[in-house]
Structure formats: structure tokens, C-alpha cells
KOLDRENDO-193930 format. One record per residue (C-alpha): residue in one letter; x, y, z. Coordinates in steps of 0.1 Angstrom, whole numbers, m for minus. Each point is the difference from the previous one (the first is absolute). Layout:
<recs>
  resn      X      Y      Z
     A      X      Y      Z
...
</recs>
This chain:
<recs>
  resn      X      Y      Z
     M   m175    196   m104
     Q     33      4     19
     R      2    m19     33
     T     12     21     29
     M     13     m5     35
     N     m1     26     28
     V     17     10     32
     I    m15    m19     29
     P    m26     25     12
     Y     13     21     29
     R    m13     27     23
     I     18     32      9
     V     m3      5     37
     E     20     32      4
     Q     25     21    m19
     L     29     18     17
     E     25     26    m11
     A     27    m11     25
     V      7    m29     24
     N     30    m14     18
     E     m4    m36     11
     V      5    m36     m6
     P    m35    m10    m12
     A    m20    m23     23
     G     m2    m28    m26
     V     38     m1     m3
     E      2     m2     38
     L    m27    m27      2
     I     19    m24    m22
     Q     32      6     20
     A     21     14    m29
     P     20     24     21
     E     11    m29     22
     V     21    m15    m29
     W     14     32    m15
     D     32     m5     19
     K      6    m31    m21
     T    m15     10    m34
     K    m20     28    m15
     G     m5    m16    m34
     K     31     13    m17
     G      6    m15    m34
     I    m35    m15     m3
     K    m19     12    m30
     I    m38      2      3
     A    m21      7    m31
     I    m32     18      8
     L    m27     m5    m27
     D    m24     28      7
     T    m10     36    m10
     G     36     12     m1
     C     18     20     26
     E      6     37     10
     I     38     m4     m4
     T      6     35     15
     H    m15     m8     33
     P     26      7     27
     D     m5    m33     17
     L      7    m20    m31
     Q     32     17    m11
     G     27    m25     m8
     R    m23    m30      1
     I    m12      0    m36
     V     25    m18    m24
     G    m21      2    m32
     G    m34     m8    m15
     K    m22      0    m30
     N    m35     12    m10
     F    m23    m25    m18
     T    m31     22      1
     H    m14     27    m23
     D      7     28     26
     D     24     27    m13
     G     m6    m10    m36
     G     13    m35      8
     D     35     13      7
     S     17    m32     14
     A     26     20     19
     N    m26     20     20
     Y    m14    m20     29
     T    m14     29     19
     D    m28     m8     24
     Y    m32     21     m4
     N    m22    m22     22
     G     20     m3     33
     H     m5    m38      5
     G     34    m10    m14
     T     18     27     20
     H    m16    m12     32
     V     10    m36     m7
     A     36     11     m7
     G      3     18     33
     T    m13    m29     20
     I     26    m22    m16
     A     31     22      0
     A     m4     36     12
     V     34     12     11
     Q     10      4     37
     N      9     37     m2
     G    m12     14     33
     S    m32     14    m14
     G    m32    m12    m17
     V     m5    m38      1
     V     22    m30     m3
     G     m7    m32    m19
     V      3    m36     10
     A     33     m4    m20
     P     14     35     m1
     E     31     m9    m21
     A    m18    m22    m26
     E      1      9    m37
     L    m33      9    m17
     L     m7     m7    m37
     I    m31     20     m9
     V    m21    m19    m26
     K    m30     22     m9
     V    m27    m24    m12
     L    m31     20     12
     D     m9     34    m12
     K    m10     32     18
     D    m35    m15      7
     G     15    m32     15
     S    m10    m21    m30
     G     22    m21    m23
     A     m3    m24    m29
     Y     10    m36      7
     E     27      2    m26
     W     16     29     19
     I      2    m21     32
     I     13    m30    m19
     D     26     20    m18
     G      9     16     33
     I      7    m34     16
     Y     23    m10    m29
     Y     18     33      4
     A      5     m6     37
     I     14    m34     m9
     E     24     15    m26
     Q     11     26     26
     Q      9    m29     24
     A    m24     12     28
     D      2    m21     32
     I    m36      8      9
     I    m31     11    m19
     S    m27     19     20
     M    m35      3    m15
     S    m28     18     18
     L    m23     m5    m29
     G    m26    m24    m11
     G    m30    m10    m22
     P    m27    m27     m1
     E     13    m18    m30
     D     24    m30      0
     V     20      8    m31
     E     23    m27    m13
     E     27     24    m13
     L      2     17     34
     H      3    m33     18
     T     28    m11    m24
     A     19     32      6
     I     m2     m4     38
     K     12    m36     m3
     K     29     11    m21
     A      9     26     27
     V     m1    m27     27
     E     21    m24    m22
     S     25     29     m2
     N      3     m1     38
     I    m21     32      5
     L    m24      3     30
     V    m33     13    m12
     V    m21     17     26
     C    m37      9     m7
     A    m29     16     18
     A    m27    m25      9
     G    m27     26     m9
     N    m26     22     17
     E    m32    m18     m9
     G     m3    m18     34
     D    m30     m1     22
     G     18     m9     33
     R    m12    m36     m2
     D     22    m31     m8
     A    m31    m19    m12
     T      0     19    m32
     D     29      1    m25
     E     10     31    m20
     F     26     m5    m27
     G     20     27    m18
     Y     29     m5    m24
     P     29     m1      1
     G     m3     m3     38
     A    m19    m33     m2
     Y     27    m18    m20
     N     18    m27     20
     E     34     12    m12
     V     m2     35     16
     I      2     10     36
     S    m36     12      7
     V     m3     26     28
     G    m31      8     20
     A     m4     29     24
     V     m5      6     38
     N     m3     31     21
     F     24     12     27
     D    m20    m21     26
     R      9    m31    m20
     E    m36     m4    m11
     S     m8    m13    m35
     S    m11     29    m23
     V    m36     m4    m10
     F      8      9    m37
     S     29    m26     m3
     N     m8    m28    m24
     S     m3    m35     14
     N     10    m31    m19
     N     24    m30      2
     E     28     18    m18
     V      6     27     27
     D     35     m6     13
     L      3     26     28
     V    m13     33     13
     A     17     34      7
     P    m12     34     11
     G    m24     15    m25
     E    m21     27     18
     K     10     37      5
     I     34     m7    m15
     L     22     32      0
     S     23      4    m30
     T     13     23    m27
     F    m25     17    m23
     L     m2     25    m28
     D     14     35      1
     G     26    m10     25
     E    m27     m6     26
     Y    m12    m30     20
     A    m32    m19      3
     A    m16    m28     21
     L    m18    m25    m23
     S    m18    m33      7
     G     m2    m31    m21
     T     18    m33     m8
     S     20     22    m24
     M     16     15     31
     A      6    m34     17
     T     19    m14    m31
     P     30     24      1
     H      6     m9     36
     V      7    m36    m11
     S     20     11    m31
     G     23     21     22
     A      2    m27     26
     L     11    m25    m26
     A     29     23     m9
     L     11     m1     37
     I     m6    m38      2
     K     20     m6    m32
     G     29     20     15
     L     m2    m19     33
     A     m3    m34    m15
     N     26      3    m27
     A     25     12     27
     A     m9    m29     23
     F      1    m27    m27
     E     30     16    m18
     R    m18     m4    m34
     D    m29     13    m19
     L    m32    m18     10
     T    m26    m11    m25
     E    m34     15     m3
     A    m15    m30     18
     E     25      2     28
     L     m6     37      5
     Y    m37     m6      1
     G      6    m25     27
     Q     21     26     19
     L    m29     24     m3
     I    m26    m24     13
     K     23     m8     30
     R     m4     37      9
     T    m38     m1      4
     V    m22     m2     32
     P    m34    m16     m2
     L    m28     24     12
     G    m28    m26      4
     Y    m19      7    m31
     S     m8    m24    m28
     P     29     m7    m24
     K    m22     14    m27
     L      2     33     17
     E     35      1     15
     G     19    m27    m19
     N     29     m9     22
     G     m5     30     22
     L     14     35      6
     L     34     10    m13
     Y     23      4     30
     L     37      1     m9
     T     15     m7     34
     V    m21    m31      9
     T     28    m25     m6
     E     24     19     23
     E    m27      4     27
     L     m8    m37     m1
     T     37     m8      3
     K      2     22     31
     I    m30    m17     15
     F     15    m34     m7
     E     34      8     14
     S    m17     16     31
     N    m20    m32      6
     V     31    m22     m4
     V     19     21     26
     S    m30     m1     23
     Q     m2    m38     m3
     L     37     m4      7
     I     m2     22     31
     T    m30    m20     12
     H     18    m33     m7
     E     32     10     18
     S    m19     13     30
</recs>
């Protein structure tokens, strides 16, 4: 019997024909505040998912290639069309263009490599996902984003992920939606539970931990994952909920962080160094680390802390002089 993996279960909250806004999740993580410095240009993100609607107006110019590993369209490797909607939604959160209409992604100038490893039903063989990871490595992706998971710890999958990390690729995965809202119980899904990946849990717009978000000691951080507005099928838009929706916020943010950090250090940072830069940009919310990891993704936290520090120093100097 063929082992399969599926999209992390998600819920469609609302479908819309037209919108014109910066999605609330993009705002919450402070992405627009760093766009004057970087929008992710030149950073390639491989999305391993259900494909993508490449004709969507908000994704024009962002897709640089891709490959189909599923049996959809007769197994045509050159056709990575999305018939499910999940992959298109993820793509929009990462890099929807800033064109004055529709939505805008976290890193609106990042490059998207569409790796279709899940079929129209949101299901995929482990070998498709594994082959998709090796394809992303061959295509020299900077980041791999996977909003998918399964209950099995498969050695070949783990090996492929470790190879990606060894190739200096950041691998971002959804923690999973089997949570019960309690940190006393652990829920593990793979690949999200592997130590080598960046495991992403979900919160709502009130910064409350999402009840469905998996809790375990491998969760690295949390991002907005409820009522997330993004691109969808037929050129439309939809608000979806799930850790699948939190994950692309982190993938897009890493494109921005990579641009910022490489410019600041005047060299390409390693995967481990970029992970450190990501964790520096989190804010604890007061939940157990099993639920929130290091906290909520907040891209401007280092700048805001610097301002507070400088303000305190000036205040102390004034007090001392007086």
C-alpha cells in the first residue's frame, strides 16, 4: 500500500471575488515596515504543495519555474496547475505582488518555484514529496515551504530534509492542526516535528494561540493562521485558517530577513545564522514553549528594542547631567 501525505487540514472561512488590501497577517508580522529596505528580491522560495494558479493576477511575474510530481494531468511534469486552492493561497501569502489591487504577500518581490507534490485532492505519495525536496535542492532554492504533513516518521523524508539543510536551505514546515489547545498533550506531525526544520504554529489576530495548533517541543515560533486572506482559484481570493496559513508568513519573512542580514553582514549567512536572525525577531506571548516556541514572528522587534535602549540611555544622561 502506498504511503501518503496530505495538506495540513484547513478551513475555508470566506471566498471573495475582489479585494484591495494588505492582509492583516502581513501587517501583524510587520512586513510592510521593512519593505523600504527589502521586498525579497532575488530570494527563491520553493513551495511544495498542490501547485499554483499561475494565471492569478496577483502572482504575475513571481513564478520562475516548477515541476509536477503527481499523477494530475496524466503526470505531465511541466504542468503544475493547482486544482485544490491550497498551494495558490500559500503562494499569495508569501509573494503576491504589490500592484495596487488584490492582496500583497510578505515578500512581494521574492521568486517562487512551484513544486507540485500533492494532487487535486490534497494528497501525495511520500516519494513525490521526497523527490520534490531534491528538485528544490537542484534548483538552488533559498527556502523550502511545506504546509503539508503526515503521522509517519519516514527515514527517506528525514534524509532529504537533512540534505536540504546541509545545502544551506531553510526548510519551513507547518506544525499541524491536530492540537487540542493544551500544552500538556503532544501532537506530532511530520515533517514539522523534525528538529532540522523550522516548525510553525498558529495564532489568531488577537495573538491568542489557535486551539487547533499542534503542541510539542519542536515548535520554533508562531505566526498568524486564522482567517488569512490570500489568493485562490479562478483569480479570486479566500480567507483560510490553519497552520498551513501560518507557515508561508514565516517563509516570506525569511526572504526579507535574508535580504536584510546579507546586506548588513556583507556576505551570505548560513542556514543556522539565518535561523538565529529569525528567532531574534520573535516576541514571547506568555504561552508554553510547546505552543508558541520562541514566540510570535515580529520583524521589527530588534529595531524597536534598539530605539527603547537608546531612549533610555538619553534619559539617563539627561537625569545625570541635571
